[in-house]
C-alpha angles and dihedrals in degrees: 000000000000111000131221097263092050091053095056114083104208093173100055119127118258113246107230102194093183095055091043093050095049092062091071129085097234127025124195131178117223105217133032102204127103093295093046090051090051090052090047092051092047093051094043092053088057092051096252113153114229117205093197149313118259122214133183115265095249091054097042100101118076098023113134126180099159110239094359115111111243111205129197108232088220090063099034113136115154122218100212131076099230108049127182124192119201113203108232102169138083094249095069092168087077084080089072089062093045092051088066094059111111094226096051116089099179141011118198129192124214114215131192099011089141094053124085106256093225090052099046124123115265134171088254092054093049091047089054092048100034093123093053092049090046089056090050090049093052092044094056115106103223142025094251090057089053090048089052092052092048093048091046092054095043093046091048093050092048093036087225119130101194088076088076098044098090093060101039117117116265089236125044122238146066097273103041099101132089100232097096140044098237091171089070093061111112102168123033128183115201108193109196095022092181106179095340098266094134091047091050090052092048090051089058093059101033125035096157096076122125101207142006123194109208103197118189126162096187107091090204090074100040095084089050092052094045094050092045096050103027090117094045105096092185096057116083115197117203137165113230139143105214118201138149095280142013106266143102119284137167117258117198132187114240088212088063086073092058097247135112117252145124107303114268140356133193124247121207093215113094103210115123124349108041121191125187109246130207134192128237089235093055094042093054097037094104097031123097095210120126106217116224101171136022119188120188127182101169129106111256090035092151088064089055090053091050088054088053098045094121093049091048093049091046101046103020093215125188108261122213117188134172102228104165100084095070119054094228096028093113092051094049094044095050093044090050094049093047091051091051097044128354098202097081126113115215126219131178126206138158115250089193137002095271124093089234089064096067106133131199119216114194111191124185109241094241091055099052117117111260 
């Protein structure tokens, strides 16, 4: 059987989507949301002329990009002979449909725009950490998880997302797989609730829950959450910054750096904006809830788990973590979970068809589906 090292192509050519796009007569971006704007900014900085940004018909009205031409996909008819479409939306698989259009010569896929360039995965980085990734590979619980890891590393080296397309889930989301019995979840903690998108998805697969804790430290999103769930008696909205101890730390917005990513992350340096942190263990010390599921989509999530070690050992909840936005996020997350409790099985899946959406599911052995 082919081993981990044989499956990683360290010599593959890097896909430079900007250089590839600029060789065409007309360049359009498909998508005008946050990701599309990030792609636009990236191309503009390199002096690439954008003819316009294409949006789906139902989202056409209300889009505003200043002087940039916003085009309804329904009416899109390019003028030039050699047309390139850059995919600037979360659903990158749409590019497979666009490739079939007779007037489109090339579709290119940006990868890793939300990752710091100096901290991206490279063949050199993987070579230096091959033993750690081998341990992760061997620790994964099923063959699909190992396929996901291999595709993630190869796609990250090549900076080419279509490598992961064949093994993405048919449906997007954290809870759209058949590995776990979501309907048995009674108490769910969503750390980094953002605008409630993860909670909404959870509500679609589990309506028998007793309580959801929607935890969001960013005050910008609290009014959205409160308005959205004011009639949901089972959803508790709270503002907390969970970490591995109770102290003051700096919290910075990833969007401050001009890139597209998942809300906020926590810096260990304590320079300017200090927020009081709490731990999961301390927060639930006086609560009688038994925790069945913890979902975290914040950078530094392994620190949050360390601060909840006692809760995790006591209740053995399913853990769901987004591990694709940091190059060694999967390594740190799995090491942390194993140090807290060694009876967890680890699975990897893609929430979406971007490498950044690789998600780790840690399931206690006595809760796996039989």
